[in-house]
PyMOL Python script that loads the backbone (N, CA, C, O; Angstrom):
from pymol import cmd

cmd.read_pdbstr("""\
ATOM      1  N   MET A   1     154.651-109.844  77.080  1.00  0.00           N
ATOM      2  CA  MET A   1     155.048-109.632  78.467  1.00  0.00           C
ATOM      3  C   MET A   1     156.425-108.953  78.539  1.00  0.00           C
ATOM      4  O   MET A   1     156.641-108.038  79.333  1.00  0.00           O
ATOM      5  N   LYS A   2     157.337-109.421  77.700  1.00  0.00           N
ATOM      6  CA  LYS A   2     158.686-108.858  77.685  1.00  0.00           C
ATOM      7  C   LYS A   2     158.643-107.372  77.319  1.00  0.00           C
ATOM      8  O   LYS A   2     159.393-106.567  77.871  1.00  0.00           O
ATOM      9  N   HIS A   3     157.764-107.022  76.391  1.00  0.00           N
ATOM     10  CA  HIS A   3     157.641-105.638  75.945  1.00  0.00           C
ATOM     11  C   HIS A   3     157.144-104.735  77.079  1.00  0.00           C
ATOM     12  O   HIS A   3     157.626-103.612  77.233  1.00  0.00           O
ATOM     13  N   ILE A   4     156.191-105.215  77.865  1.00  0.00           N
ATOM     14  CA  ILE A   4     155.652-104.434  78.987  1.00  0.00           C
ATOM     15  C   ILE A   4     156.742-104.182  80.027  1.00  0.00           C
ATOM     16  O   ILE A   4     156.863-103.073  80.549  1.00  0.00           O
ATOM     17  N   LEU A   5     157.530-105.206  80.323  1.00  0.00           N
ATOM     18  CA  LEU A   5     158.617-105.041  81.292  1.00  0.00           C
ATOM     19  C   LEU A   5     159.666-104.057  80.786  1.00  0.00           C
ATOM     20  O   LEU A   5     160.194-103.257  81.559  1.00  0.00           O
ATOM     21  N   PHE A   6     159.966-104.113  79.501  1.00  0.00           N
ATOM     22  CA  PHE A   6     160.937-103.186  78.921  1.00  0.00           C
ATOM     23  C   PHE A   6     160.422-101.748  78.996  1.00  0.00           C
ATOM     24  O   PHE A   6     161.176-100.829  79.316  1.00  0.00           O
ATOM     25  N   ASP A   7     159.119-101.557  78.694  1.00  0.00           N
ATOM     26  CA  ASP A   7     158.530-100.219  78.796  1.00  0.00           C
ATOM     27  C   ASP A   7     158.553 -99.720  80.235  1.00  0.00           C
ATOM     28  O   ASP A   7     158.833 -98.547  80.481  1.00  0.00           O
ATOM     29  N   LEU A   8     158.264-100.595  81.175  1.00  0.00           N
ATOM     30  CA  LEU A   8     158.300-100.221  82.591  1.00  0.00           C
ATOM     31  C   LEU A   8     159.718 -99.827  83.002  1.00  0.00           C
ATOM     32  O   LEU A   8     159.912 -98.873  83.756  1.00  0.00           O
ATOM     33  N   PHE A   9     160.704-100.570  82.500  1.00  0.00           N
ATOM     34  CA  PHE A   9     162.104-100.257  82.784  1.00  0.00           C
ATOM     35  C   PHE A   9     162.474 -98.881  82.236  1.00  0.00           C
ATOM     36  O   PHE A   9     163.110 -98.084  82.926  1.00  0.00           O
ATOM     37  N   LEU A  10     162.075 -98.604  80.995  1.00  0.00           N
ATOM     38  CA  LEU A  10     162.382 -97.303  80.396  1.00  0.00           C
ATOM     39  C   LEU A  10     161.685 -96.170  81.140  1.00  0.00           C
ATOM     40  O   LEU A  10     162.263 -95.100  81.334  1.00  0.00           O
ATOM     41  N   PHE A  11     160.447 -96.404  81.554  1.00  0.00           N
ATOM     42  CA  PHE A  11     159.712 -95.392  82.311  1.00  0.00           C
ATOM     43  C   PHE A  11     160.414 -95.103  83.638  1.00  0.00           C
ATOM     44  O   PHE A  11     160.564 -93.946  84.030  1.00  0.00           O
ATOM     45  N   SER A  12     160.840 -96.163  84.324  1.00  0.00           N
ATOM     46  CA  SER A  12     161.545 -95.998  85.599  1.00  0.00           C
ATOM     47  C   SER A  12     162.860 -95.257  85.403  1.00  0.00           C
ATOM     48  O   SER A  12     163.227 -94.400  86.207  1.00  0.00           O
ATOM     49  N   LEU A  13     163.565 -95.592  84.327  1.00  0.00           N
ATOM     50  CA  LEU A  13     164.823 -94.928  84.020  1.00  0.00           C
ATOM     51  C   LEU A  13     164.594 -93.433  83.774  1.00  0.00           C
ATOM     52  O   LEU A  13     165.348 -92.596  84.270  1.00  0.00           O
ATOM     53  N   GLY A  14     163.566 -93.108  83.016  1.00  0.00           N
ATOM     54  CA  GLY A  14     163.244 -91.714  82.735  1.00  0.00           C
ATOM     55  C   GLY A  14     162.835 -90.957  83.982  1.00  0.00           C
ATOM     56  O   GLY A  14     163.235 -89.810  84.185  1.00  0.00           O
ATOM     57  N   ALA A  15     162.031 -91.608  84.822  1.00  0.00           N
ATOM     58  CA  ALA A  15     161.600 -90.965  86.064  1.00  0.00           C
ATOM     59  C   ALA A  15     162.794 -90.720  86.980  1.00  0.00           C
ATOM     60  O   ALA A  15     162.901 -89.662  87.600  1.00  0.00           O
ATOM     61  N   GLY A  16     163.686 -91.694  87.063  1.00  0.00           N
ATOM     62  CA  GLY A  16     164.886 -91.532  87.891  1.00  0.00           C
ATOM     63  C   GLY A  16     165.767 -90.406  87.385  1.00  0.00           C
ATOM     64  O   GLY A  16     166.288 -89.617  88.173  1.00  0.00           O
ATOM     65  N   ALA A  17     165.935 -90.329  86.068  1.00  0.00           N
ATOM     66  CA  ALA A  17     166.737 -89.250  85.484  1.00  0.00           C
ATOM     67  C   ALA A  17     166.083 -87.898  85.756  1.00  0.00           C
ATOM     68  O   ALA A  17     166.776 -86.911  86.007  1.00  0.00           O
ATOM     69  N   GLY A  18     164.765 -87.850  85.706  1.00  0.00           N
ATOM     70  CA  GLY A  18     164.051 -86.607  85.986  1.00  0.00           C
ATOM     71  C   GLY A  18     164.250 -86.148  87.419  1.00  0.00           C
ATOM     72  O   GLY A  18     164.445 -84.960  87.676  1.00  0.00           O
ATOM     73  N   VAL A  19     164.200 -87.086  88.346  1.00  0.00           N
ATOM     74  CA  VAL A  19     164.399 -86.748  89.761  1.00  0.00           C
ATOM     75  C   VAL A  19     165.819 -86.237  89.994  1.00  0.00           C
ATOM     76  O   VAL A  19     166.015 -85.251  90.704  1.00  0.00           O
ATOM     77  N   VAL A  20     166.807 -86.903  89.400  1.00  0.00           N
ATOM     78  CA  VAL A  20     168.204 -86.473  89.550  1.00  0.00           C
ATOM     79  C   VAL A  20     168.393 -85.077  88.969  1.00  0.00           C
ATOM     80  O   VAL A  20     169.058 -84.233  89.570  1.00  0.00           O
ATOM     81  N   LEU A  21     167.806 -84.837  87.800  1.00  0.00           N
ATOM     82  CA  LEU A  21     167.918 -83.527  87.167  1.00  0.00           C
ATOM     83  C   LEU A  21     167.274 -82.444  88.028  1.00  0.00           C
ATOM     84  O   LEU A  21     167.823 -81.352  88.169  1.00  0.00           O
ATOM     85  N   MET A  22     166.111 -82.744  88.602  1.00  0.00           N
ATOM     86  CA  MET A  22     165.421 -81.783  89.466  1.00  0.00           C
ATOM     87  C   MET A  22     166.265 -81.461  90.699  1.00  0.00           C
ATOM     88  O   MET A  22     166.343 -80.304  91.112  1.00  0.00           O
ATOM     89  N   CYS A  23     166.893 -82.473  91.285  1.00  0.00           N
ATOM     90  CA  CYS A  23     167.756 -82.250  92.446  1.00  0.00           C
ATOM     91  C   CYS A  23     168.952 -81.371  92.090  1.00  0.00           C
ATOM     92  O   CYS A  23     169.329 -80.491  92.863  1.00  0.00           O
ATOM     93  N   LEU A  24     169.545 -81.607  90.925  1.00  0.00           N
ATOM     94  CA  LEU A  24     170.682 -80.790  90.494  1.00  0.00           C
ATOM     95  C   LEU A  24     170.275 -79.338  90.287  1.00  0.00           C
ATOM     96  O   LEU A  24     171.015 -78.425  90.652  1.00  0.00           O
ATOM     97  N   VAL A  25     169.102 -79.124  89.705  1.00  0.00           N
ATOM     98  CA  VAL A  25     168.619 -77.758  89.485  1.00  0.00           C
ATOM     99  C   VAL A  25     168.370 -77.067  90.821  1.00  0.00           C
ATOM    100  O   VAL A  25     168.730 -75.903  90.996  1.00  0.00           O
ATOM    101  N   GLN A  26     167.752 -77.781  91.768  1.00  0.00           N
ATOM    102  CA  GLN A  26     167.488 -77.205  93.090  1.00  0.00           C
ATOM    103  C   GLN A  26     168.794 -76.870  93.809  1.00  0.00           C
ATOM    104  O   GLN A  26     168.914 -75.808  94.419  1.00  0.00           O
ATOM    105  N   ALA A  27     169.768 -77.772  93.737  1.00  0.00           N
ATOM    106  CA  ALA A  27     171.053 -77.536  94.397  1.00  0.00           C
ATOM    107  C   ALA A  27     171.775 -76.354  93.758  1.00  0.00           C
ATOM    108  O   ALA A  27     172.396 -75.554  94.458  1.00  0.00           O
ATOM    109  N   GLY A  28     171.699 -76.240  92.439  1.00  0.00           N
ATOM    110  CA  GLY A  28     172.321 -75.111  91.747  1.00  0.00           C
ATOM    111  C   GLY A  28     171.691 -73.792  92.137  1.00  0.00           C
ATOM    112  O   GLY A  28     172.392 -72.799  92.331  1.00  0.00           O
ATOM    113  N   ALA A  29     170.373 -73.773  92.255  1.00  0.00           N
ATOM    114  CA  ALA A  29     169.680 -72.545  92.646  1.00  0.00           C
ATOM    115  C   ALA A  29     170.038 -72.159  94.080  1.00  0.00           C
ATOM    116  O   ALA A  29     170.243 -70.981  94.371  1.00  0.00           O
ATOM    117  N   ALA A  30     170.113 -73.136  94.970  1.00  0.00           N
ATOM    118  CA  ALA A  30     170.472 -72.856  96.361  1.00  0.00           C
ATOM    119  C   ALA A  30     171.904 -72.331  96.446  1.00  0.00           C
ATOM    120  O   ALA A  30     172.176 -71.398  97.201  1.00  0.00           O
ATOM    121  N   ALA A  31     172.812 -72.918  95.685  1.00  0.00           N
ATOM    122  CA  ALA A  31     174.201 -72.460  95.691  1.00  0.00           C
ATOM    123  C   ALA A  31     174.296 -71.040  95.144  1.00  0.00           C
ATOM    124  O   ALA A  31     175.069 -70.225  95.647  1.00  0.00           O
ATOM    125  N   GLU A  32     173.514 -70.751  94.122  1.00  0.00           N
ATOM    126  CA  GLU A  32     173.513 -69.406  93.540  1.00  0.00           C
ATOM    127  C   GLU A  32     173.067 -68.365  94.567  1.00  0.00           C
ATOM    128  O   GLU A  32     173.663 -67.294  94.675  1.00  0.00           O
ATOM    129  N   ARG A  33     172.015 -68.689  95.318  1.00  0.00           N
ATOM    130  CA  ARG A  33     171.541 -67.777  96.370  1.00  0.00           C
ATOM    131  C   ARG A  33     172.598 -67.597  97.450  1.00  0.00           C
ATOM    132  O   ARG A  33     172.812 -66.489  97.943  1.00  0.00           O
ATOM    133  N   GLU A  34     173.257 -68.694  97.816  1.00  0.00           N
ATOM    134  CA  GLU A  34     174.288 -68.637  98.852  1.00  0.00           C
ATOM    135  C   GLU A  34     175.450 -67.744  98.415  1.00  0.00           C
ATOM    136  O   GLU A  34     175.938 -66.931  99.200  1.00  0.00           O
ATOM    137  N   ILE A  35     175.889 -67.893  97.178  1.00  0.00           N
ATOM    138  CA  ILE A  35     176.987 -67.077  96.648  1.00  0.00           C
ATOM    139  C   ILE A  35     176.576 -65.607  96.617  1.00  0.00           C
ATOM    140  O   ILE A  35     177.365 -64.723  96.951  1.00  0.00           O
ATOM    141  N   GLU A  36     175.342 -65.361  96.214  1.00  0.00           N
ATOM    142  CA  GLU A  36     174.854 -63.981  96.146  1.00  0.00           C
ATOM    143  C   GLU A  36     174.836 -63.344  97.535  1.00  0.00           C
ATOM    144  O   GLU A  36     175.209 -62.181  97.690  1.00  0.00           O
ATOM    145  N   MET A  37     174.403 -64.101  98.545  1.00  0.00           N
ATOM    146  CA  MET A  37     174.365 -63.562  99.911  1.00  0.00           C
ATOM    147  C   MET A  37     175.777 -63.307 100.435  1.00  0.00           C
ATOM    148  O   MET A  37     176.003 -62.328 101.146  1.00  0.00           O
ATOM    149  N   MET A  38     176.731 -64.178 100.092  1.00  0.00           N
ATOM    150  CA  MET A  38     178.114 -63.981 100.529  1.00  0.00           C
ATOM    151  C   MET A  38     178.709 -62.725  99.900  1.00  0.00           C
ATOM    152  O   MET A  38     179.436 -61.981 100.559  1.00  0.00           O
ATOM    153  N   GLU A  39     178.400 -62.490  98.626  1.00  0.00           N
ATOM    154  CA  GLU A  39     178.917 -61.300  97.953  1.00  0.00           C
ATOM    155  C   GLU A  39     178.313 -60.030  98.541  1.00  0.00           C
ATOM    156  O   GLU A  39     178.994 -59.010  98.647  1.00  0.00           O
ATOM    157  N   ARG A  40     177.045 -60.084  98.922  1.00  0.00           N
ATOM    158  CA  ARG A  40     176.406 -58.909  99.526  1.00  0.00           C
ATOM    159  C   ARG A  40     177.007 -58.589 100.886  1.00  0.00           C
ATOM    160  O   ARG A  40     177.171 -57.421 101.237  1.00  0.00           O
ATOM    161  N   SER A  41     177.338 -59.631 101.657  1.00  0.00           N
ATOM    162  CA  SER A  41     177.872 -59.396 103.002  1.00  0.00           C
ATOM    163  C   SER A  41     179.295 -58.839 102.953  1.00  0.00           C
ATOM    164  O   SER A  41     179.733 -58.198 103.908  1.00  0.00           O
ATOM    165  N   ARG A  42     180.016 -59.069 101.871  1.00  0.00           N
ATOM    166  CA  ARG A  42     181.375 -58.533 101.737  1.00  0.00           C
ATOM    167  C   ARG A  42     181.363 -57.021 101.546  1.00  0.00           C
ATOM    168  O   ARG A  42     182.260 -56.325 102.022  1.00  0.00           O
ATOM    169  N   LYS A  43     180.357 -56.516 100.854  1.00  0.00           N
ATOM    170  CA  LYS A  43     180.331 -55.081 100.517  1.00  0.00           C
ATOM    171  C   LYS A  43     179.994 -54.213 101.704  1.00  0.00           C
ATOM    172  O   LYS A  43     179.935 -52.990 101.577  1.00  0.00           O
TER     173      LYS A  43
END
""", "prot")
cmd.dss("prot")
cmd.show_as("cartoon", "prot")
cmd.util.cbc("prot")
cmd.orient("prot")
């Protein structure tokens, strides 16, 4: 029983890390687009 709970904990930890990583990638891509649009409007 203890082993199953530990595996569930590790799975949850991995899933949470995956979600955080996905959010960071999305935010980085959005910021990159925003910077690119600002540079275009300056020219």
